[in-house]
Phi, psi and omega in degrees: 000318179298321180297319180295316180295317179297319179295318179295320179293320178295317179296319179294321179291321182291326182268352180079019181294135178081003183256010180073025181275144177297162181299163181295180182309164180295163181299323179294318178296317180296316179296318179297319179296318180291322178293320177297316178300311184297313182290319181294315180293324178298315179294317182295316180291324178294314179297318179297319180294316180294316179295315179298322178296316180295313180295319179297320178296317181297314180295315179298321179296317179296314180297315179297322178294320179293317182295321183267005182300322180300335182270346178057316183292326187264011181300312178297321179294317177296321178297314182292314183293315179289329178295319178294318177296315178297325179295318178296314179294317180297324178297317178293314180297317179298319178298316181289319184290321182268315184286326182299302179298324178296318179297320179294312182297310181290331176295318177297317178298319180296315180296322177299319178293318184293322182271354177290131180299146179293141181270000000 
């Protein structure tokens, strides 16, 4: 119960509830901020995933080729199998490295617009 009350008080303090503050930004401003957040984060995560996938495949291919080099016959097979694994890992890493910070930055901007009093 204490946790619920503390959470409610923190939320009320953060939003200015009960402090005689004017309502938050207009509906159009809030919608524009949310659309900007959605489109920017979507582009960033897509670009990060594609770039990470390409880089991961290249690194995996090199590692797989080096590991299977003593057998010579299996170099293409090693390149492809390790490349596919590297592509999967690279896609996830790229999404997190590029999309994560973008989501935080644009999320803060969106919240600032939403809690700004309407003019």
